[in-house]
FIKOLZA-1660 file (N, C-alpha, C; in steps of 0.1 Angstrom, whole numbers, plus 5000, padded with zeros to 4 digits):
% residues 116
   i   px   py   pz ch aa at
   1 7890 6835 8654  A  M  N
   1 7892 6822 8648  A  M CA
   1 7899 6825 8635  A  M  C
   2 7910 6818 8633  A  A  N
   2 7918 6819 8620  A  A CA
   2 7917 6806 8612  A  A  C
   3 7919 6807 8599  A  K  N
   3 7920 6796 8591  A  K CA
   3 7935 6792 8590  A  K  C
   4 7937 6779 8592  A  I  N
   4 7951 6774 8592  A  I CA
   4 7952 6762 8583  A  I  C
   5 7962 6761 8575  A  V  N
   5 7965 6749 8567  A  V CA
   5 7977 6742 8573  A  V  C
   6 7976 6730 8576  A  V  N
   6 7987 6722 8581  A  V CA
   6 7991 6712 8571  A  V  C
   7 8004 6711 8567  A  V  N
   7 8009 6702 8557  A  V CA
   7 8021 6694 8562  A  V  C
   8 8019 6681 8561  A  D  N
   8 8030 6672 8565  A  D CA
   8 8027 6659 8559  A  D  C
   9 8037 6652 8553  A  D  N
   9 8035 6639 8547  A  D CA
   9 8033 6628 8558  A  D  C
  10 8037 6631 8570  A  E  N
  10 8034 6622 8581  A  E CA
  10 8021 6625 8588  A  E  C
  11 8011 6617 8585  A  L  N
  11 7997 6620 8590  A  L CA
  11 7996 6622 8605  A  L  C
  12 8004 6615 8613  A  E  N
  12 8003 6616 8627  A  E CA
  12 8007 6630 8632  A  E  C
  13 8017 6635 8625  A  I  N
  13 8022 6649 8629  A  I CA
  13 8012 6659 8625  A  I  C
  14 8007 6658 8613  A  A  N
  14 7997 6667 8608  A  A CA
  14 7984 6667 8617  A  A  C
  15 7980 6656 8620  A  E  N
  15 7968 6655 8629  A  E CA
  15 7971 6661 8643  A  E  C
  16 7983 6659 8648  A  L  N
  16 7986 6665 8661  A  L CA
  16 7986 6680 8661  A  L  C
  17 7992 6685 8651  A  V  N
  17 7992 6700 8649  A  V CA
  17 7978 6705 8647  A  V  C
  18 7971 6699 8639  A  A  N
  18 7957 6703 8636  A  A CA
  18 7949 6702 8648  A  A  C
  19 7950 6692 8656  A  E  N
  19 7942 6691 8669  A  E CA
  19 7946 6702 8679  A  E  C
  20 7958 6706 8680  A  I  N
  20 7962 6717 8688  A  I CA
  20 7956 6730 8683  A  I  C
  21 7956 6732 8670  A  A  N
  21 7950 6744 8665  A  A CA
  21 7935 6745 8667  A  A  C
  22 7929 6733 8665  A  K  N
  22 7914 6732 8667  A  K CA
  22 7911 6735 8682  A  K  C
  23 7919 6730 8691  A  D  N
  23 7917 6733 8705  A  D CA
  23 7917 6748 8708  A  D  C
  24 7924 6755 8700  A  Q  N
  24 7924 6770 8702  A  Q CA
  24 7914 6777 8693  A  Q  C
  25 7904 6769 8689  A  N  N
  25 7892 6774 8681  A  N CA
  25 7896 6779 8667  A  N  C
  26 7906 6773 8661  A  H  N
  26 7909 6777 8647  A  H CA
  26 7903 6767 8637  A  H  C
  27 7900 6771 8625  A  Q  N
  27 7895 6763 8615  A  Q CA
  27 7907 6757 8608  A  Q  C
  28 7908 6744 8607  A  V  N
  28 7920 6737 8602  A  V CA
  28 7917 6729 8589  A  V  C
  29 7926 6730 8580  A  F  N
  29 7926 6722 8568  A  F CA
  29 7939 6715 8567  A  F  C
  30 7939 6702 8563  A  M  N
  30 7951 6694 8563  A  M CA
  30 7954 6690 8548  A  M  C
  31 7968 6690 8546  A  A  N
  31 7973 6685 8533  A  A CA
  31 7984 6676 8535  A  A  C
  32 7986 6666 8526  A  C  N
  32 7997 6657 8528  A  C CA
  32 8009 6660 8519  A  C  C
  33 8008 6670 8511  A  N  N
  33 8020 6674 8503  A  N CA
  33 8018 6689 8499  A  N  C
  34 8029 6695 8494  A  A  N
  34 8029 6709 8491  A  A CA
  34 8020 6713 8480  A  A  C
  35 8018 6705 8470  A  E  N
  35 8009 6708 8459  A  E CA
  35 7995 6709 8464  A  E  C
  36 7991 6700 8472  A  Q  N
  36 7977 6700 8478  A  Q CA
  36 7975 6712 8487  A  Q  C
  37 7986 6715 8495  A  A  N
  37 7985 6726 8504  A  A CA
  37 7983 6740 8496  A  A  C
  38 7991 6741 8485  A  F  N
  38 7990 6754 8477  A  F CA
  38 7976 6755 8472  A  F  C
  39 7970 6745 8467  A  K  N
  39 7956 6745 8461  A  K CA
  39 7946 6749 8473  A  K  C
  40 7948 6743 8484  A  L  N
  40 7940 6746 8496  A  L CA
  40 7941 6760 8499  A  L  C
  41 7953 6766 8499  A  C  N
  41 7955 6780 8503  A  C CA
  41 7948 6789 8493  A  C  C
  42 7949 6786 8480  A  L  N
  42 7942 6794 8470  A  L CA
  42 7927 6794 8472  A  L  C
  43 7921 6782 8476  A  N  N
  43 7907 6781 8478  A  N CA
  43 7902 6787 8491  A  N  C
  44 7910 6785 8502  A  E  N
  44 7905 6788 8515  A  E CA
  44 7910 6802 8521  A  E  C
  45 7921 6807 8515  A  K  N
  45 7928 6819 8519  A  K CA
  45 7930 6819 8534  A  K  C
  46 7939 6810 8539  A  P  N
  46 7942 6810 8553  A  P CA
  46 7950 6821 8558  A  P  C
  47 7951 6823 8571  A  Q  N
  47 7960 6834 8576  A  Q CA
  47 7973 6828 8579  A  Q  C
  48 7974 6814 8581  A  L  N
  48 7986 6808 8585  A  L CA
  48 7987 6794 8579  A  L  C
  49 8000 6791 8575  A  V  N
  49 8003 6777 8570  A  V CA
  49 8014 6772 8579  A  V  C
  50 8012 6760 8584  A  I  N
  50 8023 6753 8592  A  I CA
  50 8027 6741 8583  A  I  C
  51 8039 6741 8578  A  S  N
  51 8044 6731 8568  A  S CA
  51 8057 6724 8572  A  S  C
  52 8057 6712 8570  A  D  N
  52 8069 6704 8571  A  D CA
  52 8078 6709 8559  A  D  C
  53 8091 6707 8561  A  I  N
  53 8100 6710 8550  A  I CA
  53 8103 6699 8541  A  I  C
  54 8106 6687 8547  A  M  N
  54 8110 6676 8539  A  M CA
  54 8098 6667 8536  A  M  C
  55 8094 6668 8523  A  M  N
  55 8082 6661 8518  A  M CA
  55 8085 6656 8504  A  M  C
  56 8079 6645 8500  A  P  N
  56 8080 6641 8486  A  P CA
  56 8075 6651 8476  A  P  C
  57 8080 6652 8465  A  G  N
  57 8076 6662 8455  A  G CA
  57 8081 6675 8459  A  G  C
  58 8073 6686 8459  A  L  N
  58 8078 6699 8463  A  L CA
  58 8080 6699 8478  A  L  C
  59 8091 6705 8482  A  D  N
  59 8094 6706 8496  A  D CA
  59 8088 6719 8502  A  D  C
  60 8089 6720 8515  A  G  N
  60 8083 6731 8522  A  G CA
  60 8089 6744 8519  A  G  C
  61 8102 6744 8515  A  Y  N
  61 8109 6757 8510  A  Y CA
  61 8102 6762 8498  A  Y  C
  62 8099 6753 8489  A  T  N
  62 8093 6757 8476  A  T CA
  62 8078 6762 8479  A  T  C
  63 8071 6755 8487  A  L  N
  63 8058 6759 8491  A  L CA
  63 8058 6773 8497  A  L  C
  64 8067 6775 8506  A  C  N
  64 8069 6788 8512  A  C CA
  64 8071 6799 8502  A  C  C
  65 8080 6797 8492  A  R  N
  65 8082 6807 8482  A  R CA
  65 8070 6810 8474  A  R  C
  66 8063 6799 8470  A  Q  N
  66 8050 6800 8462  A  Q CA
  66 8040 6808 8470  A  Q  C
  67 8038 6805 8483  A  L  N
  67 8028 6812 8491  A  L CA
  67 8032 6827 8492  A  L  C
  68 8044 6830 8494  A  K  N
  68 8048 6844 8496  A  K CA
  68 8049 6852 8484  A  K  C
  69 8049 6846 8472  A  T  N
  69 8049 6854 8460  A  T CA
  69 8036 6854 8452  A  T  C
  70 8026 6846 8457  A  E  N
  70 8013 6846 8450  A  E CA
  70 8005 6858 8455  A  E  C
  71 8001 6867 8445  A  P  N
  71 7994 6879 8449  A  P CA
  71 7981 6876 8456  A  P  C
  72 7974 6865 8453  A  Q  N
  72 7961 6862 8460  A  Q CA
  72 7963 6858 8475  A  Q  C
  73 7975 6855 8478  A  L  N
  73 7978 6850 8492  A  L CA
  73 7987 6860 8500  A  L  C
  74 7986 6873 8496  A  K  N
  74 7994 6883 8502  A  K CA
  74 7991 6884 8517  A  K  C
  75 8002 6884 8525  A  G  N
  75 8000 6885 8540  A  G CA
  75 7999 6872 8547  A  G  C
  76 7999 6861 8540  A  I  N
  76 7999 6848 8547  A  I CA
  76 8011 6846 8555  A  I  C
  77 8010 6840 8567  A  K  N
  77 8021 6837 8575  A  K CA
  77 8025 6822 8574  A  K  C
  78 8038 6819 8575  A  V  N
  78 8042 6805 8573  A  V CA
  78 8051 6801 8585  A  V  C
  79 8048 6790 8591  A  I  N
  79 8057 6784 8601  A  I CA
  79 8062 6771 8595  A  I  C
  80 8075 6769 8594  A  L  N
  80 8081 6757 8589  A  L CA
  80 8085 6748 8600  A  L  C
  81 8083 6734 8598  A  M  N
  81 8087 6724 8608  A  M CA
  81 8097 6715 8601  A  M  C
  82 8107 6711 8609  A  T  N
  82 8117 6701 8604  A  T CA
  82 8124 6694 8615  A  T  C
  83 8128 6682 8612  A  A  N
  83 8137 6674 8621  A  A CA
  83 8151 6677 8617  A  A  C
  84 8153 6683 8605  A  G  N
  84 8167 6686 8601  A  G CA
  84 8171 6700 8604  A  G  C
  85 8180 6706 8596  A  S  N
  85 8184 6720 8599  A  S CA
  85 8178 6729 8588  A  S  C
  86 8178 6742 8592  A  F  N
  86 8172 6752 8583  A  F CA
  86 8182 6758 8573  A  F  C
  87 8178 6759 8561  A  K  N
  87 8186 6766 8551  A  K CA
  87 8183 6781 8551  A  K  C
  88 8187 6788 8562  A  Q  N
  88 8184 6802 8564  A  Q CA
  88 8187 6810 8552  A  Q  C
  89 8198 6808 8545  A  D  N
  89 8202 6817 8534  A  D CA
  89 8192 6815 8522  A  D  C
  90 8187 6803 8520  A  I  N
  90 8178 6800 8509  A  I CA
  90 8164 6806 8512  A  I  C
  91 8159 6805 8524  A  I  N
  91 8145 6809 8527  A  I CA
  91 8144 6823 8534  A  I  C
  92 8155 6830 8535  A  K  N
  92 8155 6842 8543  A  K CA
  92 8144 6851 8538  A  K  C
  93 8135 6855 8547  A  G  N
  93 8125 6864 8543  A  G CA
  93 8112 6857 8538  A  G  C
  94 8112 6844 8537  A  F  N
  94 8101 6837 8531  A  F CA
  94 8092 6831 8542  A  F  C
  95 8098 6828 8554  A  Y  N
  95 8090 6822 8564  A  Y CA
  95 8089 6831 8576  A  Y  C
  96 8079 6829 8584  A  D  N
  96 8077 6838 8596  A  D CA
  96 8082 6832 8609  A  D  C
  97 8083 6819 8609  A  N  N
  97 8087 6813 8622  A  N CA
  97 8090 6798 8618  A  N  C
  98 8097 6791 8627  A  F  N
  98 8100 6777 8625  A  F CA
  98 8099 6770 8638  A  F  C
  99 8098 6757 8637  A  I  N
  99 8098 6748 8649  A  I CA
  99 8106 6735 8645  A  I  C
 100 8113 6731 8655  A  K  N
 100 8122 6719 8653  A  K CA
 100 8114 6707 8658  A  K  C
 101 8114 6696 8650  A  K  N
 101 8108 6683 8655  A  K CA
 101 8118 6676 8662  A  K  C
 102 8115 6668 8672  A  P  N
 102 8102 6667 8678  A  P CA
 102 8099 6679 8686  A  P  C
 103 8086 6682 8688  A  F  N
 103 8082 6694 8695  A  F CA
 103 8072 6690 8706  A  F  C
 104 8070 6699 8715  A  D  N
 104 8060 6697 8726  A  D CA
 104 8047 6704 8722  A  D  C
 105 8036 6700 8727  A  V  N
 105 8023 6707 8724  A  V CA
 105 8024 6721 8728  A  V  C
 106 8031 6725 8738  A  E  N
 106 8032 6739 8743  A  E CA
 106 8039 6747 8732  A  E  C
 107 8049 6741 8725  A  D  N
 107 8057 6748 8715  A  D CA
 107 8047 6753 8704  A  D  C
 108 8038 6744 8700  A  I  N
 108 8029 6747 8689  A  I CA
 108 8019 6758 8694  A  I  C
 109 8014 6756 8706  A  E  N
 109 8004 6766 8712  A  E CA
 109 8011 6780 8712  A  E  C
 110 8023 6781 8717  A  K  N
 110 8030 6794 8717  A  K CA
 110 8032 6800 8704  A  K  C
 111 8035 6791 8694  A  L  N
 111 8037 6797 8680  A  L CA
 111 8024 6801 8674  A  L  C
 112 8013 6794 8677  A  L  N
 112 8000 6799 8672  A  L CA
 112 7996 6812 8678  A  L  C
 113 7998 6813 8691  A  Q  N
 113 7995 6826 8697  A  Q CA
 113 8003 6837 8692  A  Q  C
 114 8016 6835 8690  A  A  N
 114 8025 6845 8685  A  A CA
 114 8023 6849 8671  A  A  C
 115 8017 6839 8663  A  S  N
 115 8016 6841 8648  A  S CA
 115 8003 6847 8644  A  S  C
 116 7993 6846 8652  A  L  N
 116 7979 6850 8648  A  L CA
 116 7975 6862 8656  A  L  C
% end
């Protein structure tokens, strides 16, 4: 069982991803923005963060950089989700995988299995 933080400003999406992870017996923490997610990560030390990119305030790219450069969170894996396109040149090396919205339940299940 892994600890996973799911962050998305759209509650329905966060709840769906969290439910899929819980069905695979993972412990899930939810956040509605990047700032809250970063604090959760510092407190809970998850193995994986699944984050939306486009959110009010700090975006998922910024959260990803913060997570990957924070010494206390060394080794954390990040999956980014977006309905838009990825800025590969900006985040190169900072994320471990990505998923395009809309996604199927099977897409999340496969990513979880591959990432943990």
